[in-house]
N, C-alpha and C positions, 0 to 999 in steps of 0.2 A: 073398512069401518074400524077394525081393531086398531090399526095404526093411528087413525084419527082420534080414537078414545085415549090412546096412550099419550099422544101429543097434548091433548087437553089436560090430562092428568099431570104431565110434566110442567106445563105452563102454570096451572093452578098451584101446584106444590112450590114452584120457584117463587111465585109472587107471594105466597104465604110466608115462605122463609125470609124473603127480603123484609117484609113488614115486621116479622117476629124479631129480626135482628135489630132493626132501626127503632123499634118502639120498646123502650125499657120499661119493665113492670112498675118500677117506682114512679114513673111519670105517666102511666097509663091513665086515661080518663074515660068517662063514659062515651065520649065522642069517638075515641080511638077504638074502643071495643065495638062500637056500632059499625065503624068502617070495616074492621076485621070480620065482623059477622056477615057483612054484605058480600064478602069475597066468595064467589061460587066454587067451593071445594067439592070435587066429585065424591060421591059415596062409594067406597069400594064394593059394597054389597050390590050396587047397581051395574057393575062392570064385570065382564068375564075375566078370569086370570090372564096375566100377561104371558106371552110365549116368545121364543127366540125370533120368530118372524116379525112380531110387533117391534122389537127393539131394532132389528136390522133395517126395517122400513124407515126408521127415523134417522138413521146415520147416513153421512155422505157416501155415495157409491162411486168408487174410482172407475167402475166400468161404464158409468153413465156417459153417453155421447150425445152431441147435438143432433137434433133430428135432421134427416135428409129432406131435400125439397120434394114435396108430394107430387109435383108435376113432371118429374124426371121420367124419361122413356126407359124401357126395359134395358136398352143398350147402354144408357148413361148411368143407370142405378149402380152397377158394380164399380164404375169409375169414381163416382161420388163417394162410395164407401171406402175405396182405396185412398182418396184424397183425405178423407176424415181420419183414416187410420195412421197415415204418415205425417199428419200435420205437426205433431210434436217431435218428429225425428228428422225426416228428410228436408223439411222446410229450413231447418237450421243450416244444413249442409249446402243447400242450393242458394238460399236467399241472403243469408247474413242476418245478424242480430237486429240491425236498425230497421229492417223491413219486415222481418218475420211476423211480429205481432200484428201489424196492420194488414198483412196478407192473410193471416189466419182469421182476423176479424171479418175481412172481406168475404172469405169463403164461408164462414159460419153464417153470416147474414144471408148468403145465397142458398143455405142448406147444402153447401158443398157441391152445388151444381157447377159443372165446368164452364169456364168462360170461353174457351177456344174449341170446345168439342160439342157436337150435336149429333145424336144418334150414332155414337161410336166412332165418328171421324171428324177431321178438322172442318170447322164451319167457315163461313165467308169472312167472319171477323178475323179468324186465325190466318186465312189466306191473305187478307189485306195487310195484316201486321207483318207477316213474313215477307211479303213483297216489299213493304216499306223498309224493313230492316236490311234487306239485301241491297237496297239502293241508297243507303245513307252516304255513300261517297259524294252524292250531289251536295250534301251539306258538310263536306270536308271531314267526315267521320269514317271509321274503318268498319266494314260489315263484320269482320272477324271478332270484333268486341261484343257482338250481339248475336251469338250462335242461335240458330233456329232449328228445332227438332224436326225430324221426318216422321210425321204422323202415320205415313203409309206403312212404315216398317214396325210400328208399335202393334204387336199382335195380341196383347192381353190388357186387362184393366190396369195392371200395375205399370206397364210400359206407357200406356196412354196417360195415366195420372202423372207419371214422371215427365212426359212431354208437356203436359199442361203447365206444370210448375216451372219448367225450364223456359218456356216461352214467356210466362209472366215475369220471370226474373230478367230476361233479356229486355223486355219492354220497359221495365222499371229502370234498368241501368241506362238504357238509351234516353229515356225521358230526363234523367238526372244530368247526363252528359250534355244533352241538347240545351238544357236550361242554364247550366252554370259552368260548363266546360269539361272537355275530356281530360284536360290538365288543370289542376288547381293552381291558381296564380302564385301561391306561396312556393311552389316548386321552381319558379322562375327567378324570383328576386324578393328580398325583404322589403323593398320600397314600392310595393304594389298592394293596394287594398281597395276592393269594391264590395259594398254590402250586397249579399246575395240571399235570396229567399226562394229556394226551389219549392215546387209544389210538394205537399205531403203525399206519402205513398197512397193513402186512402183516396185522395183527390184524383191522383193519376188514374187509379183503377176505376173509379166511378166515372171519370170522363171517357175512358175507353169503352167501358161497359155500356154507356148510354149514347155513344156516338153512332150516327148513321153512316158517316164517312170516317172509318178508322184511320185510313191513311192521312186524311186532312187533320184529324185530331192529333196524330203523332207528329206531323209536320209543324203543328202550332207550338210545340215546345221549343223550337228553334227561335232565334231572334226574328222579329218581324219588321225591324227598322229598315228604312230604305237603303241605308248604307250596306247593311248585311245582305239584303236581297240582291242589290246590284253586284256585289262581289260574287254571290252564288251564280249569277248569270255569267259572269266573266270566267268563273271556274269551269263551267260547262263548256264554254267556248274553248278554253285552253285544253281541256281533255279531248274535245272533239278534234281539234287540230292535231293533237298528239296521236290519236288513234288512226288518223289518216296516214301517218308515217310509220305505223307499226302496231303490234297487238297491245291490248290494254295491260297495264302493269298489274302484277299479282300483289295483293296487299300483304301487310305484315300480320302476324298472329302467332298463336301457340305452335310449338313443334308438333307435326302430325306424324303418327306412326301406327302400325298395326299391332294390336295387343289383344288381350282377352276381351276387352270392351272396345268395340269399334267406335272410332272418333267421328264426330260430325263437325263439318266446317263449311261455311258458305263459299270458300275458295275452291272447293272440290270440282264443281262443274267447269270452272275456268281451267283448272289443271287438266281435267280430262280432255278438254278441247285443245289445249296447248300441246299435250303429249300424244294426242291421237288415240286416246283410250275410249272405247265405246261405253255407253251407259245412258241411263235416264238423265235428261237435262236437269231434273229437280232432285236428283240423288246427291246428297251432301256427305255420304259415307266414305271415309278414307279406307278403302279396302285393299286386299292383297294385290290385285292386278294393277291398281294405280301405284301402289308402293313399288312394285317391280319396275314400272315405267320410270318412276322417279330415280330408282337405283341405276337404271340404264343411262339416264341423262347425267347423273353424277359421274359415272365412269367416263363419259364423253368429255366432261368438263374438268377431269382430273381431281374430282372431289371424292371423299370417302363414300363408297356405294352402300350406304346404310339403308337406303329406302325411306329415310326420315326426311320429311319436308322441314328443313331448318332455315334460318335466316340466310346462310351462305348459299343455299340452293335457290332460294327465292331471288337473291341478288343476281345470281348467275342467269336465271331465267329472264329477269327484267333487263339486264344489261345497263349501260350507263344512262344516267338521267338526262333528259333534254327538256325538262318541264320546269325551268326556274320560276317562271311567272306563276305556275300552278302552286308550287311550294310556298311562295310568298303569300299568295291568296289564302292558302290553307291556314297559315300562321295567323293571319289577320282575322279570318272568320272565327278562329278559336278565341282570339282576344275579344271579339264582339260578344261572345257568350259570357264573358266576365262582367260586362256592363249591366247596369239596371235595365230591366225590360221597359220601364217607363222613364224615358229621359227627361220628361217634362214638356208641357205645352210650350214654355219658353225656357231656353237654357243656353249656356255657354259651353262650347266644345273647343278644346285646344288640342291640336295634333302635333306632337313633338317632332316627328321626322319631317313634317312639312313646314315647321316653324310658323304656323298660322293659328289664329284664334278667330272664331266666328260666333256671332250671336244669332240664334235660331228661334223662330216663332212659327208654329203651325207648319213645321217641316220646310220652311223657306228661310234662307239666309238673309237676315236683315242688314248685317254689316260684318266686315272682315278686315283684319289687320295683321301685320307681321309681328312676330315675337322673337325674343332671345330666350333660349332654354338652357338647362344645365349642361355642363361639360360631361364627357363620358365618365370621368372619375368622380363627378358630383352630379349624378343624373337627376333630372326632374322626376319625382315619383308619379306613378299612375294612380288616380283616385277619382272618386265621385263625392262631392260635398255640396253645400249650399252657400252661396254668397249672401252674407247678412248685412254688410254695411261697407261704405266707402269712407276712407280717411283722406281728407284734404290737409296738406301740410304735415305729413307724417314725420315722427321722430324715428330714426333708425337705431335700434338697440342691437349692437353688433353681436352675432352669435358667438358662443365660446369657441367653436371650431375655428372661426376666422381669427379670433383674438389670439389663440394659441399658435395656429399654423402660419399666420401672415403678419399680424400687427406686431406681436412681440419680437419676432426676428427683425422686422423693419425698425423697431425702436432700438434694437441693439446697434444698428447702423446709424440711425439718425434720430435723436430724441425730439426733434422738432417736427417729425413727419405727421403726427396726429394734428398738431396745431395748424400746420399748413393745409391739411385736408379738411379742416373745420370739425374735427372730432374732439370729444371731451372724454377724459379719463378720470374716473373717480375711484378713490380707495376708501372702502368702507371700514367700519370699526373692526369687523371680523377679519380684516386682511384681504378680503376679496376685491377684485377689480372689475369695474364696469365701464365699458366704452360705448359711447352713443354719439349720434350726430343729430343736432337740432334741425328743425324744419328750415328750409331755404332752398335756393336754386342749386346749391352745390350738394344737396342731400343725395345720397346714393339711391334712395327710393324715388327721387324726383319729387313732384308735387302731389301725387295721388297714389294711394295704396288701395288695392281691391281685396277685401278680406273674406275668406271662406275658411273658418277655423277647421284645422285638420290635424291628425296625429303626426304628420311630417313637418308641421310648422312652416309650410311654404305659402306663398301668396303671389299675386300679380301686382305689378307696380310700374310707375314711370321710371325714367332713368335719364341722367344728364349725358350719357354716352350714346348719342343719337347715331353716330357714324356706323355702329355695328349693324344697323338695320339695312345697310346697303350690301351686306354680305349675303351670298346665296345660302351658305351654311352658317347657322347662328347658334352654336352650342358653346356659350361662353360664361354662363352664370354658375353660381354655387348651388343651384336647384330651383330658385324662384324664377318667375317668368316676367320678363320686361316687355312692356307693351309699347309699340311704336307711336300710336296716337292715343294716349290715355285720356285726354280731355274729351275727344269724340266718343271714346269707349264709355266714359262716365255719363255723357249726355244720353247715349243710347240706352244704357242700363237704367238711368233715372227716369227716362221717358216711359219705361215699362213698369218700374217699381213704384214711381210717384208721378203718374201722368198729370195730375192736377197742379203740381208744384212748379211746372214749367222751368226745369233746369236746362238752360242753354249753355253753350260753350262759353259765351261771354260772361254769364252769371257765375259759372264755375271758376273761370280765371279771376274774376273779381274777388273770389274767396282766398286767393293766394296771399300768404303772409307768413307770420312767425308763430301763429297759434294753431294747434291741431283742431280739426273739426270733423266729427263723425256724422255721416248721413246714413241713417239706418233704413232698411227696406221693410215695409210692413209685411211683405211676403217674400221670403228668401228665394233666390234664383239658383237652380241647380247648375253646378259647374262640373264638367267631365274632362279630366286630363287623360288623353288617349295616346295610343302609339300605333298609328296607321301607316305602315310602310306601303300598303296597297289600298287604293280607294278609287272610286269612279267619280269623275268630275261632273259638272253640270251639263257638259256636252256629251256625256255617256262614254268617255274615253277612260281606259284603265291607266291610272297613274302609279308609278313605282318610285319609292324614295329610298335613300340609303338607310341601312339598319344601324343607326348611329350608336345605339347602346347594345347591339348584339342580341336583341330580344327575339328576333326571328329564329336564329340558330338554336337558341335555348328551347323555344317552344317545339320546334321540329324534333330536336333530340329527345325531348320528353315524350313526344307522340310516338316515336319509333325506336327509342333506345331501350336499354336494359330496365329502366324504371317504369316503363309504360304500364306494367301490370298494376302498379299502385299510384300511377301519376295523378289520378283523380282524388287522392287523399291528401288533405292539407298536412303540411309539415310545420313544426315549430322552428322558426329561424331567429337568430340573434338580430333584433331590430336595430337599425341605425340609431345612434344616440342623438335624438333631436331635442332632448331636454336642455334646459339652460342652467346648469349648475354654476355656482359661484366660481370665478376664476381666481385662484389664490397663487401667489408667487412667493417662493422662498426668499428670505432676506438676503441670501447669498447670490441671488440671480444677478448676473453682471453682464455688461456689454462685452462682446468678443474682443479679447486682446487688450482691454483697457483697465480691468480690475474695478473694484468698487461695487457697492451695493446697487441693485437695480433702482430702488426708491431714492437712494442718495442722488443718483445721477438723473433720475426722472424729475425730482422735485428740487434740484439744485444743491449740490453738496460734493460733487466729484469733479474730476477734471473735464474740461470741455471736450466735446466730440465734434470733429468737423462735420458739417452737414453733408448728407449723401444726396445724390441726384433725386429729383422728384419722382415718386413712384406713379405708375399709371393707375388712375383711380379705378378702372374697371376690374382690376384683380382683387379689389377689396369689397366689391358689392355683392349682394346676394344674387 
């Protein structure tokens, strides 16, 4: 009551002071005096004198702590107290800053009741989570990335609280990797971009806490698309075949050694079995007897007998790899995690290593065609965007990179080359140069362009170079994608986007001419440019394609190399310059060996240059 009285006194005094400051006596009226008189100011004579306890009760107390859950058992009460005590300390060390606040809020809302512990020991939820994390190889992940604590060796509330948070941290790391990738795509190349939206930490924890089937809830964070699930089945087959011919491979992970704090690692039971060291099958502690067995193995292999399980020792235990298909599948399953979870009810998917494009609706392929993709030195980027319109009779505005690298050197040899190819060169007032090709049958983009605006400025289009589609390997472009049957492709897309407009192939061909015409989609259609060197065909057979851009080797190196510790963290890369800055040429630019100004010779003013042989058109197209 004393504290309450003091609070009322402070409130009344503060309000009276505010009014006294804001109401100047020179402007006071009878109304203001009436308002002031109505303020309930306590009478000091009606209250006992203030004490130090009254003042202390009104100030924030740093020792105040969130209340613990009232329903906790006597065995869980001290664990919850320990969780509450370390929330502002050890959480930071174990969880990391981006997850710490959400985890803290999660436990506060539970009154710090443990998620994985009931009556002082691991509950069924914990056992299911641990079993799932130890089996993530099935989803092409490494169990050592998600260490699971041994609740049996936790002998006091502090150790149990530590095990609680460590399992929470591993589950959150796994959920993030399963959703968006163990390796961030920026680690592989600058010409990859997929929009990613991993679940918030709070949503992951809420899903696990409310799940009846914890293993199923954890598995749901992986891609659910048919293509991914089919590869997962093939990975299981590959590993099954491999195990028939020898022991399972030991996974990568941190260096294990015996120290003041015993290290826990899911590979320990497998190591015990491999080296003939007895122990509990669930014991994940890297202890002295196991380290001694490792040292003995190292001596036999001519390695330094440190007793530390390092990468060289793991490689010696595993021996040479005989699982090429499994490795390729793993790289492709990782790339599936980069893709949006919702591909769309209707979408276009282009597979670069297979040189094919297909239109999909309700998981069924409506139509498929061949494509030409970028050369290894000008690769087609990986992306997800939406196709918004089709252009019939497109104009080709030549990218500056092609102007600089190909057309200007060609012009030095033959000033008539652009004219013979049907290209136009314009010199602007600011001195910049623009080269374009008007619509027509000779246009490098053909008669139709398929537009899905993106940061890489690539698109799909027709081409006059039809002979390239007869090749098995079709990596010839500057990055854009050429479609073998663009008129049929347009008909299929328009039948989906504008079904009532009845665009047939004949109607589309009837639009061919010299004027550009855009056909816009009321609802954009998702387009996914992918890199699938391994996929399962409609007959259920695993198909392997050449790694034309070297993407598989880079993914596998990131998964197992020196950078694996931070491989899931995005990096800033110098982006390819896809902008279209003005092309400016110095007045002294001259043809090789002939002297004279570039523009003099281009626009008629210098000595004639004998014509060079006709260049192949395909080297100038996107």
